[in-house]
N, CA, C and O of each residue as an XYZ file, in Angstrom:
332
protein
N       0.111     10.612    -15.579
C       0.452      9.246    -15.639
C      -1.004      8.992    -16.602
O      -2.101      9.548    -16.556
N      -0.402      7.769    -17.576
C      -1.589      7.248    -18.330
C      -2.312      5.929    -18.044
O      -1.733      4.850    -18.170
N      -3.388      6.019    -17.718
C      -3.811      4.858    -17.434
C      -3.284      3.319    -17.945
O      -3.592      2.329    -17.282
N      -2.793      3.252    -18.684
C      -1.962      2.162    -19.026
C      -0.619      1.977    -18.175
O      -0.008      0.991    -17.763
N      -0.439      3.300    -18.098
C       0.885      2.938    -17.423
C       0.621      3.029    -15.260
O       1.471      2.687    -14.438
N      -0.653      3.532    -14.983
C      -0.765      3.224    -14.146
C      -1.078      1.989    -13.730
O      -0.395      1.443    -12.864
N      -2.386      1.253    -14.417
C      -1.883     -0.318    -14.426
C      -1.212     -1.325    -14.488
O      -1.536     -2.463    -14.147
N       0.278     -0.765    -15.161
C       1.346     -1.445    -15.199
C       2.010     -1.539    -14.015
O       2.826     -2.349    -13.578
N       1.472     -0.490    -13.553
C       2.295     -0.006    -11.863
C       1.678     -0.330    -10.799
O       2.268     -0.436     -9.724
N       0.127     -0.580    -10.975
C      -0.551     -1.395     -9.768
C      -0.151     -3.098    -10.516
O       0.105     -3.802     -9.539
N      -0.076     -3.561    -11.215
C       0.272     -5.339    -11.325
C       1.967     -4.744    -11.013
O       2.425     -5.248     -9.988
N       2.287     -4.422    -11.251
C       4.069     -4.379    -10.280
C       3.657     -4.194     -8.581
O       3.569     -5.112     -7.765
N       3.563     -3.563     -8.473
C       2.792     -3.885     -7.191
C       2.294     -4.807     -6.283
O       2.541     -4.936     -5.084
N       1.291     -5.659     -7.284
C       0.962     -6.943     -6.826
C       2.350     -7.956     -7.016
O       2.715     -8.766     -6.164
N       2.974     -7.734     -8.226
C       3.505     -8.498     -7.975
C       5.023     -8.727     -7.293
O       5.682     -9.765     -7.355
N       5.394     -7.481     -6.629
C       6.143     -7.207     -5.479
C       6.038     -8.103     -4.057
O       6.713     -8.974     -3.509
N       4.318     -7.095     -3.683
C       3.979     -7.519     -2.381
C       3.246     -8.671     -2.269
O       3.114     -9.233     -1.182
N       2.586     -9.223     -3.638
C       2.051    -10.572     -3.522
C       0.178    -10.455     -3.361
O      -0.273     -9.545     -2.666
N      -0.498    -11.150     -3.852
C      -1.615    -11.045     -3.754
C      -2.697    -11.436     -2.456
O      -3.872    -11.111     -2.281
N      -1.663    -12.365     -1.548
C      -1.888    -12.286     -0.068
C      -2.060    -10.853      0.930
O      -3.005    -10.545      1.656
N      -0.931    -10.211      0.696
C      -0.499     -9.115      1.522
C      -1.535     -8.109      0.757
O      -2.488     -7.694      1.417
N      -1.399     -7.711     -0.554
C      -2.696     -7.277     -0.991
C      -4.190     -6.934      0.189
O      -4.739     -6.079      0.883
N      -4.236     -8.256     -0.251
C      -5.944     -8.600     -0.059
C      -6.600     -8.975      1.586
O      -7.728     -9.291      1.964
N      -5.011     -8.716      2.458
C      -5.666     -8.858      3.917
C      -4.936     -7.709      4.323
O      -4.031     -7.957      5.120
N      -5.090     -6.420      3.967
C      -4.894     -5.343      4.148
C      -6.531     -4.678      4.864
O      -7.552     -5.194      4.409
N      -6.660     -3.767      5.752
C      -7.837     -3.748      6.288
C      -7.693     -2.212      5.280
O      -6.612     -1.800      4.859
N      -9.129     -1.479      5.017
C      -9.383     -0.776      4.457
C      -8.346      0.457      4.638
O      -7.510      0.996      3.913
N      -8.770      0.621      5.835
C      -7.035      2.114      6.121
C      -5.674      1.952      5.938
O      -4.790      2.765      5.669
N      -5.659      0.586      6.157
C      -4.123      0.467      5.468
C      -4.513      0.275      3.823
O      -4.034      1.247      3.238
N      -4.931     -0.266      3.247
C      -4.831      0.095      1.747
C      -5.247      1.580      0.995
O      -4.758      2.089     -0.013
N      -6.563      2.165      2.064
C      -6.043      3.578      1.127
C      -4.960      4.283      1.283
O      -4.454      5.035      0.450
N      -4.460      3.967      2.729
C      -3.094      4.296      3.513
C      -1.639      4.064      2.098
O      -1.002      5.020      1.655
N      -1.421      2.555      1.640
C      -0.462      2.361      0.827
C      -0.645      3.194     -0.099
O       0.314      3.877     -0.458
N      -2.412      3.413     -0.965
C      -2.123      4.205     -2.215
C      -1.768      5.251     -1.602
O      -0.849      5.499     -2.382
N      -1.729      5.833     -1.085
C      -1.794      7.697     -0.936
C      -0.337      7.904     -0.542
O       0.127      9.034     -0.390
N       0.614      6.416     -0.327
C       1.564      6.289      0.100
C       2.291      5.722     -1.775
O       3.245      6.337     -2.252
N       1.637      4.557     -2.529
C       2.192      4.529     -3.553
C       2.070      6.132     -4.464
O       3.068      6.479     -5.096
N       1.439      6.588     -4.471
C       0.972      7.930     -5.158
C       2.017      9.543     -5.128
O       2.361     10.479     -5.850
N       2.185      8.900     -3.492
C       3.763     10.356     -3.214
C       4.768      9.495     -4.048
O       5.508     10.027     -4.875
N       4.774      8.104     -3.799
C       6.112      7.631     -4.188
C       6.760      7.571     -5.589
O       7.864      7.586     -6.134
N       4.825      7.459     -5.987
C       5.374      7.827     -7.824
C       5.845      9.771     -7.975
O       6.965     10.246     -8.165
N       4.829     10.330     -7.843
C       5.399     11.699     -7.318
C       6.548     12.434     -7.024
O       6.826     13.595     -7.326
N       7.201     11.568     -6.369
C       8.849     11.473     -5.856
C       9.643     11.029     -7.215
O      10.800     11.446     -7.241
N       9.295     10.371     -8.184
C       9.494      9.825     -8.771
C       9.032     10.889    -10.363
O       9.363     10.761    -11.542
N       8.557     11.429     -9.978
C       8.042     12.708    -11.442
C       7.153     11.375    -12.114
O       6.962     11.450    -13.328
N       6.807     10.616    -11.663
C       5.248      9.773    -11.938
C       6.385      8.800    -13.321
O       5.722      8.724    -14.355
N       7.361      8.338    -13.439
C       8.375      7.674    -13.846
C       8.092      6.381    -13.261
O       9.125      5.855    -12.845
N       6.682      5.445    -13.023
C       7.208      4.012    -12.347
C       8.129      2.917    -12.791
O       8.178      1.773    -12.339
N       8.971      3.533    -13.904
C      10.090      2.579    -14.476
C      11.726      2.557    -13.067
O      12.568      1.750    -12.676
N      11.223      4.371    -12.742
C      12.025      4.403    -12.001
C      12.194      3.826    -10.280
O      13.292      3.804     -9.723
N      10.726      3.323     -9.509
C      10.614      2.983     -7.922
C      11.136      1.600     -8.434
O      10.941      0.978     -9.478
N      11.864      1.353     -7.320
C      12.598     -0.380     -7.405
C      11.296     -0.262     -6.415
O      10.578      0.606     -5.919
N      11.493     -2.110     -6.452
C      10.585     -3.303     -5.207
C      11.225     -2.595     -3.817
O      10.465     -2.679     -2.851
N      12.350     -1.991     -3.597
C      12.821     -2.156     -2.392
C      11.456     -1.004     -1.589
O      11.025     -1.038     -0.436
N      11.155     -0.265     -2.507
C      10.501      1.202     -1.746
C       9.222      0.969     -1.728
O       8.269      1.243     -0.999
N       9.419      0.391     -2.712
C       7.621     -0.625     -2.543
C       7.365     -1.008     -1.369
O       6.533     -0.757     -0.498
N       8.408     -1.788     -1.538
C       8.237     -2.766      0.289
C       7.858     -1.967      1.246
O       6.871     -1.956      1.981
N       9.182     -1.002      1.092
C       9.004     -0.167      1.889
C       8.286      0.766      2.590
O       8.554      1.221      3.702
N       6.851      1.166      1.493
C       6.115      1.984      2.073
C       4.990      0.841      2.439
O       4.110      1.257      3.194
N       4.887     -0.383      2.072
C       4.139     -1.660      2.801
C       4.419     -1.503      3.755
O       3.407     -1.273      4.417
N       5.638     -1.467      4.577
C       5.765     -1.633      5.628
C       5.435     -0.761      6.679
O       4.879     -1.102      7.723
N       5.924      0.791      6.264
C       5.321      2.373      6.269
C       4.040      1.978      7.235
O       4.005      1.875      8.461
N       2.751      1.748      6.015
C       1.856      1.566      6.170
C       1.328      0.026      7.342
O       0.237     -0.084      7.902
N       2.099     -0.629      7.389
C       1.497     -1.742      8.174
C       2.301     -1.957      9.443
O       1.915     -2.747     10.305
N       3.369     -1.287      9.549
C       3.878     -1.298     10.830
C       4.029     -0.069     11.529
O       3.973     -0.244     12.746
N       4.252      1.467     11.085
C       3.554      1.928     12.061
C       2.752      2.489     11.735
O       1.978      2.450     12.692
N       2.020      3.436     10.482
C       1.040      3.838     10.595
C      -0.292      3.286     11.040
O      -1.116      3.466     11.937
N      -0.135      2.652     10.154
C      -1.659      0.781     10.955
C      -1.110     -0.280     10.859
O      -0.904     -1.022      9.898
N      -0.810     -0.348     12.185
C      -0.117     -1.480     12.565
C      -1.431     -2.459     13.098
O      -2.554     -2.214     13.540
N      -0.683     -3.645     12.818
C      -1.927     -5.033     12.895
C      -2.656     -4.223     14.573
O      -3.694     -3.565     14.644
N      -1.978     -4.469     15.391
C      -2.318     -4.286     16.866
C      -3.607     -2.758     16.392
O      -4.696     -2.962     16.928
N      -3.573     -1.419     15.539
C      -4.663     -1.239     15.027
C      -6.470     -1.400     14.657
O      -7.653     -1.095     14.802
N      -5.181     -2.299     13.966
C      -6.530     -3.359     13.272
C      -7.649     -3.722     14.142
O      -8.863     -3.515     14.127
N      -6.607     -4.496     15.108
C      -7.444     -5.831     15.912
C      -8.327     -4.646     16.581
O      -9.552     -4.686     16.702
N      -7.402     -3.486     17.033
C      -8.415     -2.635     17.903
C      -9.804     -2.090     17.388
O     -10.874     -2.060     17.995
N      -9.452     -1.589     15.873
C     -11.177     -1.150     15.682
C     -11.528     -2.126     15.195
O     -12.570     -1.888     14.585
N     -11.245     -3.139     15.107
C     -12.214     -4.195     14.982
C     -12.878     -4.794     16.577
O     -14.018     -5.249     16.663
N     -11.956     -4.690     17.721
C     -12.832     -5.268     18.570
C     -13.838     -3.982     19.201
O     -14.637     -4.373     20.052
N     -13.875     -2.703     18.921
C     -14.418     -1.911     19.297
C     -15.857     -1.439     18.809
O     -16.811     -0.834     19.299
N     -15.366     -2.302     17.018
C     -16.977     -2.061     16.641
C     -17.160     -3.235     16.700
O     -17.110     -3.454     15.490
N     -17.468     -4.913     17.470
C     -18.069     -5.699     17.660
C     -18.618     -5.400     19.070
O     -19.393     -6.066     19.757
N     -18.020     -4.240     19.316
C     -18.806     -3.877     21.525
C     -19.566     -2.908     20.720
O     -19.969     -2.007     21.456
N     -19.813     -2.793     19.863
C     -20.550     -1.543     19.639
C     -22.231     -1.944     19.340
O     -23.050     -1.050     19.124
């Protein structure tokens, strides 16, 4: 995927999810979402035009509700605070 295409897809992800959701991601959630979106692009043969908004939202929900839910993030912050 060309850099310009990658930037276009990143802007689309930002438009779909919104800056607040992106900015509120914990570092683990952000890395996991990046991985999920890379996998999604691979599944679409790196044709970002064929990726739907629903698929982007679905990957976001997968990360924030199942892989690294907010409870995990809060627990990690609590554990780091107590170190």
